[in-house]
All heavy atoms as a GROMACS GRO file, in nm:
protein
  627
    1MET      N    1  -7.925   9.098  16.603
    1MET     CA    2  -7.904   8.957  16.580
    1MET      C    3  -7.978   8.917  16.451
    1MET      O    4  -8.092   8.954  16.430
    1MET     CB    5  -7.957   8.876  16.699
    1MET     CG    6  -7.943   8.729  16.675
    1MET     SD    7  -7.973   8.617  16.809
    1MET     CE    8  -7.854   8.652  16.930
    2PRO      N    9  -7.912   8.839  16.363
    2PRO     CA   10  -7.978   8.801  16.237
    2PRO      C   11  -8.094   8.706  16.259
    2PRO      O   12  -8.095   8.627  16.354
    2PRO     CB   13  -7.867   8.734  16.156
    2PRO     CG   14  -7.768   8.687  16.257
    2PRO     CD   15  -7.777   8.782  16.372
    3GLN      N   16  -8.189   8.714  16.170
    3GLN     CA   17  -8.299   8.618  16.167
    3GLN      C   18  -8.276   8.528  16.046
    3GLN      O   19  -8.225   8.573  15.944
    3GLN     CB   20  -8.433   8.689  16.157
    3GLN     CG   21  -8.465   8.770  16.281
    3GLN     CD   22  -8.605   8.828  16.274
    3GLN    OE1   23  -8.672   8.823  16.172
    3GLN    NE2   24  -8.649   8.884  16.385
    4TRP      N   25  -8.317   8.402  16.058
    4TRP     CA   26  -8.290   8.303  15.954
    4TRP      C   27  -8.418   8.251  15.892
    4TRP      O   28  -8.522   8.247  15.956
    4TRP     CB   29  -8.214   8.185  16.014
    4TRP     CG   30  -8.088   8.223  16.082
    4TRP    CD1   31  -8.068   8.245  16.215
    4TRP    CD2   32  -7.962   8.249  16.020
    4TRP    NE1   33  -7.939   8.282  16.239
    4TRP    CE2   34  -7.871   8.284  16.121
    4TRP    CE3   35  -7.918   8.246  15.888
    4TRP    CZ2   36  -7.737   8.315  16.094
    4TRP    CZ3   37  -7.785   8.276  15.862
    4TRP    CH2   38  -7.697   8.310  15.965
    5GLU      N   39  -8.407   8.212  15.766
    5GLU     CA   40  -8.513   8.134  15.703
    5GLU      C   41  -8.452   8.000  15.666
    5GLU      O   42  -8.331   7.990  15.644
    5GLU     CB   43  -8.573   8.205  15.582
    5GLU     CG   44  -8.479   8.232  15.469
    5GLU     CD   45  -8.548   8.300  15.351
    5GLU    OE1   46  -8.667   8.272  15.326
    5GLU    OE2   47  -8.482   8.381  15.285
    6TYR      N   48  -8.536   7.896  15.663
    6TYR     CA   49  -8.487   7.760  15.643
    6TYR      C   50  -8.551   7.696  15.521
    6TYR      O   51  -8.665   7.727  15.486
    6TYR     CB   52  -8.515   7.675  15.767
    6TYR     CG   53  -8.435   7.722  15.885
    6TYR    CD1   54  -8.485   7.820  15.971
    6TYR    CD2   55  -8.308   7.672  15.909
    6TYR    CE1   56  -8.410   7.866  16.078
    6TYR    CE2   57  -8.233   7.717  16.016
    6TYR     CZ   58  -8.284   7.813  16.100
    6TYR     OH   59  -8.210   7.859  16.205
    7LEU      N   60  -8.476   7.607  15.459
    7LEU     CA   61  -8.522   7.533  15.344
    7LEU      C   62  -8.493   7.385  15.370
    7LEU      O   63  -8.381   7.349  15.406
    7LEU     CB   64  -8.449   7.579  15.218
    7LEU     CG   65  -8.486   7.512  15.086
    7LEU    CD1   66  -8.631   7.547  15.049
    7LEU    CD2   67  -8.392   7.555  14.976
    8PHE      N   68  -8.595   7.301  15.356
    8PHE     CA   69  -8.582   7.158  15.374
    8PHE      C   70  -8.603   7.091  15.239
    8PHE      O   71  -8.709   7.107  15.178
    8PHE     CB   72  -8.684   7.107  15.476
    8PHE     CG   73  -8.668   7.172  15.611
    8PHE    CD1   74  -8.741   7.285  15.644
    8PHE    CD2   75  -8.579   7.121  15.703
    8PHE    CE1   76  -8.726   7.346  15.766
    8PHE    CE2   77  -8.562   7.181  15.826
    8PHE     CZ   78  -8.635   7.294  15.858
    9VAL      N   79  -8.502   7.022  15.192
    9VAL     CA   80  -8.506   6.957  15.060
    9VAL      C   81  -8.503   6.807  15.079
    9VAL      O   82  -8.412   6.753  15.142
    9VAL     CB   83  -8.386   7.001  14.973
    9VAL    CG1   84  -8.388   6.928  14.839
    9VAL    CG2   85  -8.386   7.151  14.952
   10ARG      N   86  -8.605   6.740  15.025
   10ARG     CA   87  -8.606   6.594  15.024
   10ARG      C   88  -8.542   6.547  14.894
   10ARG      O   89  -8.569   6.602  14.787
   10ARG     CB   90  -8.747   6.539  15.033
   10ARG     CG   91  -8.747   6.386  15.030
   10ARG     CD   92  -8.885   6.328  15.011
   10ARG     NE   93  -8.873   6.191  14.969
   10ARG     CZ   94  -8.936   6.089  15.026
   10ARG    NH1   95  -9.016   6.109  15.126
   10ARG    NH2   96  -8.918   5.967  14.980
   11PHE      N   97  -8.457   6.447  14.904
   11PHE     CA   98  -8.397   6.389  14.784
   11PHE      C   99  -8.413   6.238  14.788
   11PHE      O  100  -8.431   6.178  14.893
   11PHE     CB  101  -8.250   6.430  14.772
   11PHE     CG  102  -8.164   6.387  14.888
   11PHE    CD1  103  -8.104   6.262  14.890
   11PHE    CD2  104  -8.143   6.472  14.994
   11PHE    CE1  105  -8.024   6.223  14.996
   11PHE    CE2  106  -8.064   6.434  15.101
   11PHE     CZ  107  -8.004   6.309  15.102
   12ASP      N  108  -8.412   6.178  14.669
   12ASP     CA  109  -8.428   6.033  14.655
   12ASP      C  110  -8.310   5.976  14.578
   12ASP      O  111  -8.248   6.045  14.497
   12ASP     CB  112  -8.557   6.000  14.579
   12ASP     CG  113  -8.681   6.034  14.656
   12ASP    OD1  114  -8.676   6.039  14.780
   12ASP    OD2  115  -8.786   6.056  14.592
   13TYR      N  116  -8.285   5.849  14.601
   13TYR     CA  117  -8.187   5.775  14.522
   13TYR      C  118  -8.257   5.735  14.393
   13TYR      O  119  -8.361   5.672  14.395
   13TYR     CB  120  -8.140   5.652  14.599
   13TYR     CG  121  -8.033   5.574  14.529
   13TYR    CD1  122  -7.902   5.619  14.531
   13TYR    CD2  123  -8.063   5.458  14.461
   13TYR    CE1  124  -7.802   5.548  14.467
   13TYR    CE2  125  -7.964   5.387  14.395
   13TYR     CZ  126  -7.834   5.433  14.399
   13TYR     OH  127  -7.737   5.362  14.334
   14PHE      N  128  -8.199   5.774  14.280
   14PHE     CA  129  -8.262   5.747  14.150
   14PHE      C  130  -8.155   5.719  14.046
   14PHE      O  131  -8.066   5.801  14.025
   14PHE     CB  132  -8.346   5.868  14.106
   14PHE     CG  133  -8.411   5.851  13.972
   14PHE    CD1  134  -8.523   5.772  13.957
   14PHE    CD2  135  -8.358   5.914  13.860
   14PHE    CE1  136  -8.583   5.756  13.834
   14PHE    CE2  137  -8.417   5.898  13.736
   14PHE     CZ  138  -8.529   5.818  13.722
   15ALA      N  139  -8.163   5.606  13.984
   15ALA     CA  140  -8.074   5.569  13.873
   15ALA      C  141  -7.927   5.586  13.908
   15ALA      O  142  -7.849   5.641  13.831
   15ALA     CB  143  -8.111   5.648  13.747
   16GLY      N  144  -7.890   5.543  14.028
   16GLY     CA  145  -7.750   5.548  14.070
   16GLY      C  146  -7.703   5.683  14.121
   16GLY      O  147  -7.584   5.703  14.141
   17ASP      N  148  -7.794   5.776  14.143
   17ASP     CA  149  -7.756   5.909  14.190
   17ASP      C  150  -7.862   5.961  14.286
   17ASP      O  151  -7.973   5.910  14.292
   17ASP     CB  152  -7.744   6.005  14.072
   17ASP     CG  153  -7.642   6.115  14.096
   17ASP    OD1  154  -7.597   6.133  14.211
   17ASP    OD2  155  -7.606   6.183  14.000
   18LEU      N  156  -7.826   6.063  14.362
   18LEU     CA  157  -7.922   6.131  14.450
   18LEU      C  158  -7.981   6.248  14.375
   18LEU      O  159  -7.907   6.330  14.318
   18LEU     CB  160  -7.853   6.178  14.578
   18LEU     CG  161  -7.789   6.068  14.662
   18LEU    CD1  162  -7.711   6.129  14.778
   18LEU    CD2  163  -7.893   5.970  14.713
   19ARG      N  164  -8.115   6.260  14.374
   19ARG     CA  165  -8.184   6.365  14.299
   19ARG      C  166  -8.281   6.440  14.390
   19ARG      O  167  -8.355   6.378  14.467
   19ARG     CB  168  -8.264   6.306  14.183
   19ARG     CG  169  -8.185   6.222  14.085
   19ARG     CD  170  -8.094   6.310  14.001
   19ARG     NE  171  -8.005   6.231  13.919
   19ARG     CZ  172  -8.016   6.215  13.789
   19ARG    NH1  173  -8.114   6.272  13.725
   19ARG    NH2  174  -7.929   6.142  13.724
   20PRO      N  175  -8.285   6.574  14.381
   20PRO     CA  176  -8.381   6.651  14.461
   20PRO      C  177  -8.524   6.622  14.415
   20PRO      O  178  -8.550   6.607  14.296
   20PRO     CB  179  -8.341   6.796  14.434
   20PRO     CG  180  -8.274   6.794  14.301
   20PRO     CD  181  -8.206   6.661  14.291
   21GLN      N  182  -8.617   6.614  14.511
   21GLN     CA  183  -8.757   6.586  14.479
   21GLN      C  184  -8.850   6.700  14.519
   21GLN      O  185  -8.938   6.738  14.444
   21GLN     CB  186  -8.802   6.457  14.549
   21GLN     CG  187  -8.728   6.335  14.502
   21GLN     CD  188  -8.745   6.310  14.353
   21GLN    OE1  189  -8.854   6.311  14.302
   21GLN    NE2  190  -8.634   6.292  14.284
   22ASN      N  191  -8.836   6.751  14.642
   22ASN     CA  192  -8.920   6.863  14.683
   22ASN      C  193  -8.847   6.954  14.780
   22ASN      O  194  -8.749   6.913  14.842
   22ASN     CB  195  -9.056   6.817  14.736
   22ASN     CG  196  -9.046   6.737  14.862
   22ASN    OD1  197  -8.985   6.781  14.959
   22ASN    ND2  198  -9.106   6.619  14.866
   23ALA      N  199  -8.894   7.076  14.790
   23ALA     CA  200  -8.836   7.176  14.878
   23ALA      C  201  -8.947   7.239  14.960
   23ALA      O  202  -9.046   7.287  14.904
   23ALA     CB  203  -8.762   7.283  14.797
   24ASN      N  204  -8.933   7.233  15.090
   24ASN     CA  205  -9.035   7.281  15.184
   24ASN      C  206  -9.173   7.224  15.150
   24ASN      O  207  -9.274   7.294  15.153
   24ASN     CB  208  -9.038   7.433  15.191
   24ASN     CG  209  -8.923   7.488  15.273
   24ASN    OD1  210  -8.851   7.414  15.340
   24ASN    ND2  211  -8.904   7.617  15.268
   25GLY      N  212  -9.176   7.096  15.114
   25GLY     CA  213  -9.302   7.027  15.089
   25GLY      C  214  -9.361   7.045  14.951
   25GLY      O  215  -9.463   6.986  14.919
   26GLU      N  216  -9.297   7.126  14.866
   26GLU     CA  217  -9.348   7.148  14.730
   26GLU      C  218  -9.258   7.079  14.630
   26GLU      O  219  -9.135   7.093  14.635
   26GLU     CB  220  -9.355   7.298  14.699
   26GLU     CG  221  -9.458   7.371  14.784
   26GLU     CD  222  -9.475   7.515  14.742
   26GLU    OE1  223  -9.444   7.549  14.626
   26GLU    OE2  224  -9.518   7.594  14.826
   27GLU      N  225  -9.318   7.006  14.538
   27GLU     CA  226  -9.244   6.932  14.439
   27GLU      C  227  -9.160   7.026  14.352
   27GLU      O  228  -9.206   7.131  14.310
   27GLU     CB  229  -9.340   6.853  14.350
   27GLU     CG  230  -9.270   6.764  14.249
   27GLU     CD  231  -9.368   6.682  14.166
   27GLU    OE1  232  -9.490   6.692  14.189
   27GLU    OE2  233  -9.320   6.610  14.079
   28ILE      N  234  -9.035   6.988  14.330
   28ILE     CA  235  -8.949   7.063  14.239
   28ILE      C  236  -8.991   7.025  14.098
   28ILE      O  237  -8.986   6.908  14.061
   28ILE     CB  238  -8.801   7.030  14.265
   28ILE    CG1  239  -8.763   7.071  14.407
   28ILE    CG2  240  -8.712   7.098  14.161
   28ILE    CD1  241  -8.629   7.020  14.453
   29ARG      N  242  -9.036   7.120  14.020
   29ARG     CA  243  -9.096   7.091  13.890
   29ARG      C  244  -9.011   7.138  13.772
   29ARG      O  245  -9.049   7.116  13.659
   29ARG     CB  246  -9.234   7.154  13.880
   29ARG     CG  247  -9.331   7.096  13.979
   29ARG     CD  248  -9.468   7.159  13.963
   29ARG     NE  249  -9.560   7.107  14.060
   29ARG     CZ  250  -9.649   7.012  14.035
   29ARG    NH1  251  -9.657   6.959  13.915
   29ARG    NH2  252  -9.730   6.970  14.129
   30ASP      N  253  -8.899   7.204  13.797
   30ASP     CA  254  -8.819   7.252  13.684
   30ASP      C  255  -8.708   7.153  13.650
   30ASP      O  256  -8.699   7.045  13.707
   30ASP     CB  257  -8.766   7.393  13.711
   30ASP     CG  258  -8.675   7.400  13.833
   30ASP    OD1  259  -8.624   7.295  13.876
   30ASP    OD2  260  -8.654   7.510  13.883
   31GLU      N  261  -8.621   7.192  13.558
   31GLU     CA  262  -8.516   7.103  13.509
   31GLU      C  263  -8.415   7.065  13.616
   31GLU      O  264  -8.346   6.964  13.604
   31GLU     CB  265  -8.444   7.165  13.389
   31GLU     CG  266  -8.351   7.280  13.421
   31GLU     CD  267  -8.419   7.414  13.443
   31GLU    OE1  268  -8.540   7.428  13.414
   31GLU    OE2  269  -8.352   7.506  13.490
   32ARG      N  270  -8.405   7.142  13.724
   32ARG     CA  271  -8.310   7.110  13.830
   32ARG      C  272  -8.341   6.976  13.896
   32ARG      O  273  -8.253   6.914  13.954
   32ARG     CB  274  -8.304   7.222  13.932
   32ARG     CG  275  -8.225   7.342  13.881
   32ARG     CD  276  -8.210   7.446  13.988
   32ARG     NE  277  -8.329   7.526  14.006
   32ARG     CZ  278  -8.360   7.632  13.933
   32ARG    NH1  279  -8.284   7.668  13.834
   32ARG    NH2  280  -8.468   7.700  13.957
   33ARG      N  281  -8.464   6.931  13.887
   33ARG     CA  282  -8.500   6.802  13.946
   33ARG      C  283  -8.424   6.687  13.878
   33ARG      O  284  -8.402   6.583  13.938
   33ARG     CB  285  -8.651   6.779  13.934
   33ARG     CG  286  -8.694   6.650  13.999
   33ARG     CD  287  -8.842   6.634  13.996
   33ARG     NE  288  -8.878   6.507  14.056
   33ARG     CZ  289  -8.998   6.476  14.094
   33ARG    NH1  290  -9.096   6.561  14.078
   33ARG    NH2  291  -9.023   6.359  14.147
   34GLN      N  292  -8.386   6.706  13.754
   34GLN     CA  293  -8.316   6.602  13.680
   34GLN      C  294  -8.165   6.603  13.706
   34GLN      O  295  -8.095   6.512  13.663
   34GLN     CB  296  -8.342   6.619  13.530
   34GLN     CG  297  -8.489   6.619  13.494
   34GLN     CD  298  -8.562   6.495  13.545
   34GLN    OE1  299  -8.512   6.384  13.535
   34GLN    NE2  300  -8.681   6.514  13.600
   35HIS      N  301  -8.116   6.704  13.775
   35HIS     CA  302  -7.973   6.716  13.802
   35HIS      C  303  -7.936   6.642  13.930
   35HIS      O  304  -8.018   6.628  14.020
   35HIS     CB  305  -7.933   6.863  13.814
   35HIS     CG  306  -7.946   6.937  13.685
   35HIS    ND1  307  -7.837   6.983  13.616
   35HIS    CD2  308  -8.053   6.972  13.611
   35HIS    CE1  309  -7.877   7.044  13.505
   35HIS    NE2  310  -8.008   7.038  13.500
   36PRO      N  311  -7.812   6.598  13.940
   36PRO     CA  312  -7.766   6.534  14.064
   36PRO      C  313  -7.775   6.631  14.183
   36PRO      O  314  -7.769   6.753  14.166
   36PRO     CB  315  -7.620   6.498  14.036
   36PRO     CG  316  -7.607   6.500  13.887
   36PRO     CD  317  -7.708   6.598  13.838
   37LEU      N  318  -7.786   6.574  14.301
   37LEU     CA  319  -7.804   6.654  14.422
   37LEU      C  320  -7.691   6.755  14.442
   37LEU      O  321  -7.717   6.868  14.483
   37LEU     CB  322  -7.815   6.562  14.544
   37LEU     CG  323  -7.847   6.630  14.675
   37LEU    CD1  324  -7.983   6.699  14.670
   37LEU    CD2  325  -7.843   6.530  14.789
   38HIS      N  326  -7.568   6.719  14.414
   38HIS     CA  327  -7.458   6.813  14.436
   38HIS      C  328  -7.471   6.937  14.347
   38HIS      O  329  -7.439   7.048  14.390
   38HIS     CB  330  -7.321   6.746  14.418
   38HIS     CG  331  -7.286   6.712  14.278
   38HIS    ND1  332  -7.328   6.597  14.216
   38HIS    CD2  333  -7.215   6.781  14.186
   38HIS    CE1  334  -7.281   6.594  14.093
   38HIS    NE2  335  -7.213   6.705  14.071
   39GLU      N  336  -7.523   6.922  14.227
   39GLU     CA  337  -7.545   7.039  14.140
   39GLU      C  338  -7.657   7.127  14.195
   39GLU      O  339  -7.649   7.250  14.192
   39GLU     CB  340  -7.576   6.996  13.998
   39GLU     CG  341  -7.457   6.936  13.926
   39GLU     CD  342  -7.491   6.893  13.784
   39GLU    OE1  343  -7.598   6.931  13.731
   39GLU    OE2  344  -7.408   6.821  13.726
   40TYR      N  345  -7.763   7.064  14.246
   40TYR     CA  346  -7.874   7.139  14.305
   40TYR      C  347  -7.826   7.214  14.430
   40TYR      O  348  -7.860   7.330  14.451
   40TYR     CB  349  -7.990   7.046  14.337
   40TYR     CG  350  -8.114   7.118  14.383
   40TYR    CD1  351  -8.186   7.198  14.296
   40TYR    CD2  352  -8.159   7.105  14.514
   40TYR    CE1  353  -8.301   7.265  14.338
   40TYR    CE2  354  -8.273   7.171  14.556
   40TYR     CZ  355  -8.343   7.250  14.468
   40TYR     OH  356  -8.456   7.316  14.511
   41ALA      N  357  -7.744   7.147  14.512
   41ALA     CA  358  -7.691   7.211  14.633
   41ALA      C  359  -7.603   7.331  14.595
   41ALA      O  360  -7.609   7.436  14.661
   41ALA     CB  361  -7.613   7.111  14.716
   42ASN      N  362  -7.523   7.318  14.490
   42ASN     CA  363  -7.441   7.431  14.445
   42ASN      C  364  -7.529   7.546  14.397
   42ASN      O  365  -7.499   7.664  14.422
   42ASN     CB  366  -7.345   7.388  14.335
   42ASN     CG  367  -7.229   7.308  14.388
   42ASN    OD1  368  -7.188   7.325  14.502
   42ASN    ND2  369  -7.176   7.220  14.305
   43TYR      N  370  -7.637   7.514  14.326
   43TYR     CA  371  -7.732   7.617  14.282
   43TYR      C  372  -7.789   7.692  14.404
   43TYR      O  373  -7.796   7.815  14.405
   43TYR     CB  374  -7.845   7.554  14.200
   43TYR     CG  375  -7.965   7.642  14.184
   43TYR    CD1  376  -7.965   7.750  14.097
   43TYR    CD2  377  -8.079   7.618  14.260
   43TYR    CE1  378  -8.075   7.832  14.084
   43TYR    CE2  379  -8.190   7.700  14.248
   43TYR     CZ  380  -8.187   7.807  14.161
   43TYR     OH  381  -8.297   7.889  14.149
   44LEU      N  382  -7.830   7.617  14.506
   44LEU     CA  383  -7.885   7.681  14.626
   44LEU      C  384  -7.779   7.767  14.696
   44LEU      O  385  -7.811   7.876  14.747
   44LEU     CB  386  -7.940   7.575  14.722
   44LEU     CG  387  -8.063   7.500  14.672
   44LEU    CD1  388  -8.100   7.388  14.769
   44LEU    CD2  389  -8.180   7.593  14.651
   45GLY      N  390  -7.655   7.721  14.697
   45GLY     CA  391  -7.547   7.801  14.754
   45GLY      C  392  -7.532   7.934  14.683
   45GLY      O  393  -7.507   8.038  14.746
   46GLU      N  394  -7.548   7.934  14.551
   46GLU     CA  395  -7.542   8.058  14.474
   46GLU      C  396  -7.657   8.151  14.509
   46GLU      O  397  -7.647   8.273  14.488
   46GLU     CB  398  -7.543   8.028  14.325
   46GLU     CG  399  -7.418   7.957  14.277
   46GLU     CD  400  -7.430   7.903  14.135
   46GLU    OE1  401  -7.536   7.920  14.072
   46GLU    OE2  402  -7.332   7.843  14.089
   47GLN      N  403  -7.767   8.096  14.561
   47GLN     CA  404  -7.884   8.175  14.601
   47GLN      C  405  -7.873   8.222  14.746
   47GLN      O  406  -7.967   8.279  14.800
   47GLN     CB  407  -8.012   8.093  14.583
   47GLN     CG  408  -8.033   8.037  14.444
   47GLN     CD  409  -8.034   8.145  14.339
   47GLN    OE1  410  -8.104   8.244  14.353
   47GLN    NE2  411  -7.956   8.126  14.234
   48GLY      N  412  -7.759   8.193  14.810
   48GLY     CA  413  -7.736   8.239  14.947
   48GLY      C  414  -7.767   8.137  15.055
   48GLY      O  415  -7.755   8.167  15.174
   49TRP      N  416  -7.805   8.015  15.018
   49TRP     CA  417  -7.837   7.911  15.115
   49TRP      C  418  -7.710   7.841  15.161
   49TRP      O  419  -7.621   7.812  15.082
   49TRP     CB  420  -7.932   7.808  15.056
   49TRP     CG  421  -8.068   7.862  15.026
   49TRP    CD1  422  -8.116   7.900  14.904
   49TRP    CD2  423  -8.173   7.884  15.119
   49TRP    NE1  424  -8.244   7.944  14.916
   49TRP    CE2  425  -8.283   7.936  15.048
   49TRP    CE3  426  -8.186   7.866  15.257
   49TRP    CZ2  427  -8.403   7.969  15.109
   49TRP    CZ3  428  -8.306   7.899  15.317
   49TRP    CH2  429  -8.413   7.950  15.244
   50GLU      N  430  -7.703   7.811  15.291
   50GLU     CA  431  -7.592   7.738  15.350
   50GLU      C  432  -7.647   7.607  15.407
   50GLU      O  433  -7.743   7.607  15.484
   50GLU     CB  434  -7.528   7.819  15.462
   50GLU     CG  435  -7.420   7.746  15.535
   50GLU     CD  436  -7.364   7.824  15.652
   50GLU    OE1  437  -7.424   7.927  15.692
   50GLU    OE2  438  -7.262   7.782  15.706
   51MET      N  439  -7.584   7.495  15.370
   51MET     CA  440  -7.630   7.366  15.421
   51MET      C  441  -7.586   7.351  15.567
   51MET      O  442  -7.471   7.375  15.600
   51MET     CB  443  -7.572   7.250  15.339
   51MET     CG  444  -7.630   7.117  15.379
   51MET     SD  445  -7.562   6.971  15.296
   51MET     CE  446  -7.513   7.028  15.139
   52VAL      N  447  -7.682   7.313  15.652
   52VAL     CA  448  -7.650   7.294  15.793
   52VAL      C  449  -7.669   7.149  15.836
   52VAL      O  450  -7.624   7.111  15.944
   52VAL     CB  451  -7.733   7.389  15.884
   52VAL    CG1  452  -7.693   7.534  15.857
   52VAL    CG2  453  -7.881   7.370  15.866
   53ASN      N  454  -7.733   7.067  15.752
   53ASN     CA  455  -7.753   6.926  15.788
   53ASN      C  456  -7.778   6.844  15.662
   53ASN      O  457  -7.842   6.891  15.568
   53ASN     CB  458  -7.871   6.911  15.884
   53ASN     CG  459  -7.880   6.772  15.941
   53ASN    OD1  460  -7.780   6.708  15.967
   53ASN    ND2  461  -8.002   6.724  15.961
   54PHE      N  462  -7.727   6.721  15.664
   54PHE     CA  463  -7.747   6.624  15.557
   54PHE      C  464  -7.784   6.494  15.625
   54PHE      O  465  -7.713   6.447  15.714
   54PHE     CB  466  -7.617   6.607  15.477
   54PHE     CG  467  -7.623   6.500  15.373
   54PHE    CD1  468  -7.665   6.530  15.244
   54PHE    CD2  469  -7.586   6.369  15.402
   54PHE    CE1  470  -7.669   6.432  15.146
   54PHE    CE2  471  -7.591   6.270  15.305
   54PHE     CZ  472  -7.632   6.302  15.178
   55ASN      N  473  -7.897   6.436  15.586
   55ASN     CA  474  -7.946   6.313  15.647
   55ASN      C  475  -7.991   6.221  15.536
   55ASN      O  476  -8.079   6.256  15.457
   55ASN     CB  477  -8.061   6.346  15.741
   55ASN     CG  478  -8.113   6.224  15.814
   55ASN    OD1  479  -8.085   6.111  15.777
   55ASN    ND2  480  -8.190   6.249  15.917
   56PHE      N  481  -7.931   6.101  15.527
   56PHE     CA  482  -7.966   6.006  15.422
   56PHE      C  483  -7.984   5.868  15.484
   56PHE      O  484  -7.902   5.824  15.565
   56PHE     CB  485  -7.857   6.001  15.315
   56PHE     CG  486  -7.883   5.902  15.206
   56PHE    CD1  487  -7.997   5.910  15.128
   56PHE    CD2  488  -7.794   5.799  15.182
   56PHE    CE1  489  -8.021   5.819  15.026
   56PHE    CE2  490  -7.816   5.708  15.080
   56PHE     CZ  491  -7.930   5.718  15.002
   57SER      N  492  -8.093   5.800  15.448
   57SER     CA  493  -8.122   5.664  15.493
   57SER      C  494  -8.111   5.570  15.374
   57SER      O  495  -8.208   5.558  15.297
   57SER     CB  496  -8.262   5.653  15.553
   57SER     OG  497  -8.268   5.721  15.674
   58PRO      N  498  -7.997   5.505  15.353
   58PRO     CA  499  -7.983   5.415  15.239
   58PRO      C  500  -8.089   5.304  15.236
   58PRO      O  501  -8.134   5.265  15.129
   58PRO     CB  502  -7.843   5.356  15.256
   58PRO     CG  503  -7.770   5.451  15.343
   58PRO     CD  504  -7.874   5.513  15.431
   59ALA      N  505  -8.130   5.258  15.352
   59ALA     CA  506  -8.230   5.150  15.357
   59ALA      C  507  -8.363   5.195  15.296
   59ALA      O  508  -8.436   5.113  15.239
   59ALA     CB  509  -8.251   5.105  15.501
   60TYR      N  510  -8.395   5.324  15.308
   60TYR     CA  511  -8.521   5.375  15.254
   60TYR      C  512  -8.503   5.445  15.119
   60TYR      O  513  -8.599   5.472  15.048
   60TYR     CB  514  -8.587   5.471  15.352
   60TYR     CG  515  -8.630   5.403  15.480
   60TYR    CD1  516  -8.561   5.423  15.598
   60TYR    CD2  517  -8.738   5.315  15.480
   60TYR    CE1  518  -8.600   5.359  15.716
   60TYR    CE2  519  -8.777   5.251  15.595
   60TYR     CZ  520  -8.707   5.273  15.713
   60TYR     OH  521  -8.745   5.208  15.827
   61GLY      N  522  -8.380   5.482  15.086
   61GLY     CA  523  -8.351   5.544  14.957
   61GLY      C  524  -8.385   5.691  14.948
   61GLY      O  525  -8.398   5.744  14.838
   62TYR      N  526  -8.397   5.760  15.061
   62TYR     CA  527  -8.423   5.904  15.056
   62TYR      C  528  -8.356   5.973  15.173
   62TYR      O  529  -8.309   5.908  15.267
   62TYR     CB  530  -8.572   5.936  15.054
   62TYR     CG  531  -8.645   5.903  15.181
   62TYR    CD1  532  -8.654   5.996  15.284
   62TYR    CD2  533  -8.708   5.781  15.199
   62TYR    CE1  534  -8.722   5.967  15.402
   62TYR    CE2  535  -8.775   5.750  15.315
   62TYR     CZ  536  -8.782   5.844  15.416
   62TYR     OH  537  -8.847   5.814  15.532
   63GLY      N  538  -8.351   6.104  15.167
   63GLY     CA  539  -8.292   6.182  15.274
   63GLY      C  540  -8.333   6.327  15.265
   63GLY      O  541  -8.417   6.364  15.181
   64PHE      N  542  -8.273   6.408  15.350
   64PHE     CA  543  -8.309   6.550  15.358
   64PHE      C  544  -8.184   6.636  15.372
   64PHE      O  545  -8.088   6.597  15.437
   64PHE     CB  546  -8.400   6.576  15.478
   64PHE     CG  547  -8.533   6.510  15.469
   64PHE    CD1  548  -8.552   6.383  15.521
   64PHE    CD2  549  -8.638   6.573  15.406
   64PHE    CE1  550  -8.675   6.320  15.511
   64PHE    CE2  551  -8.761   6.511  15.395
   64PHE     CZ  552  -8.779   6.385  15.448
   65LEU      N  553  -8.189   6.752  15.310
   65LEU     CA  554  -8.093   6.858  15.333
   65LEU      C  555  -8.165   6.967  15.412
   65LEU      O  556  -8.281   6.997  15.384
   65LEU     CB  557  -8.046   6.922  15.202
   65LEU     CG  558  -7.976   6.837  15.098
   65LEU    CD1  559  -7.943   6.924  14.976
   65LEU    CD2  560  -7.852   6.775  15.155
   66THR      N  561  -8.097   7.025  15.507
   66THR     CA  562  -8.149   7.141  15.577
   66THR      C  563  -8.055   7.255  15.546
   66THR      O  564  -7.934   7.242  15.562
   66THR     CB  565  -8.155   7.117  15.729
   66THR    OG1  566  -8.229   6.998  15.756
   66THR    CG2  567  -8.218   7.235  15.801
   67LEU      N  568  -8.113   7.365  15.499
   67LEU     CA  569  -8.032   7.482  15.462
   67LEU      C  570  -8.089   7.606  15.529
   67LEU      O  571  -8.208   7.610  15.564
   67LEU     CB  572  -8.034   7.502  15.309
   67LEU     CG  573  -7.983   7.383  15.230
   67LEU    CD1  574  -8.100   7.306  15.172
   67LEU    CD2  575  -7.890   7.426  15.121
   68LYS      N  576  -8.004   7.707  15.546
   68LYS     CA  577  -8.050   7.833  15.605
   68LYS      C  578  -7.984   7.949  15.533
   68LYS      O  579  -7.879   7.933  15.469
   68LYS     CB  580  -8.021   7.839  15.754
   68LYS     CG  581  -7.875   7.860  15.787
   68LYS     CD  582  -7.853   7.877  15.936
   68LYS     CE  583  -7.706   7.911  15.963
   68LYS     NZ  584  -7.683   7.937  16.106
   69ARG      N  585  -8.047   8.065  15.543
   69ARG     CA  586  -7.988   8.190  15.496
   69ARG      C  587  -8.048   8.304  15.578
   69ARG      O  588  -8.156   8.288  15.637
   69ARG     CB  589  -8.006   8.212  15.346
   69ARG     CG  590  -8.147   8.241  15.302
   69ARG     CD  591  -8.151   8.264  15.153
   69ARG     NE  592  -8.289   8.275  15.109
   69ARG     CZ  593  -8.326   8.281  14.982
   69ARG    NH1  594  -8.236   8.278  14.886
   69ARG    NH2  595  -8.452   8.292  14.949
   70ILE      N  596  -7.980   8.415  15.578
   70ILE     CA  597  -8.030   8.531  15.652
   70ILE      C  598  -8.160   8.578  15.589
   70ILE      O  599  -8.170   8.593  15.467
   70ILE     CB  600  -7.926   8.643  15.657
   70ILE    CG1  601  -7.805   8.597  15.740
   70ILE    CG2  602  -7.986   8.771  15.712
   70ILE    CD1  603  -7.694   8.697  15.747
   71LYS      N  604  -8.258   8.598  15.673
   71LYS     CA  605  -8.391   8.642  15.627
   71LYS      C  606  -8.384   8.789  15.590
   71LYS      O  607  -8.334   8.872  15.666
   71LYS     CB  608  -8.492   8.621  15.738
   71LYS     CG  609  -8.633   8.641  15.698
   71LYS     CD  610  -8.726   8.604  15.813
   71LYS     CE  611  -8.869   8.609  15.770
   71LYS     NZ  612  -8.958   8.566  15.877
   72GLU      N  613  -8.432   8.819  15.468
   72GLU     CA  614  -8.437   8.958  15.425
   72GLU      C  615  -8.557   9.028  15.488
   72GLU      O  616  -8.664   8.971  15.499
   72GLU     CB  617  -8.446   8.965  15.273
   72GLU     CG  618  -8.324   8.911  15.203
   72GLU     CD  619  -8.333   8.921  15.053
   72GLU    OE1  620  -8.418   8.998  15.003
   72GLU    OE2  621  -8.256   8.853  14.988
   73SER      N  622  -8.535   9.151  15.530
   73SER     CA  623  -8.645   9.224  15.595
   73SER      C  624  -8.730   9.300  15.497
   73SER      O  625  -8.711   9.310  15.386
   73SER     CB  626  -8.592   9.319  15.700
   73SER     OG  627  -8.476   9.381  15.661
   0.00000   0.00000   0.00000
């Protein structure tokens, strides 16, 4: 049976778009932070991550993506 690893990405509403802010509690510090959330999600998909949940609270202006991929042994 496969084992999974998980990635939790917080994103914020910024300048009319959703932007990634941190992943697993660590601030995203590279240029991907400036890209729209859909581009960041596509980048993660290329890294083998599959999105399993999307949660956004417009009233608070932030949300979370939950992603998983098979854990390498």
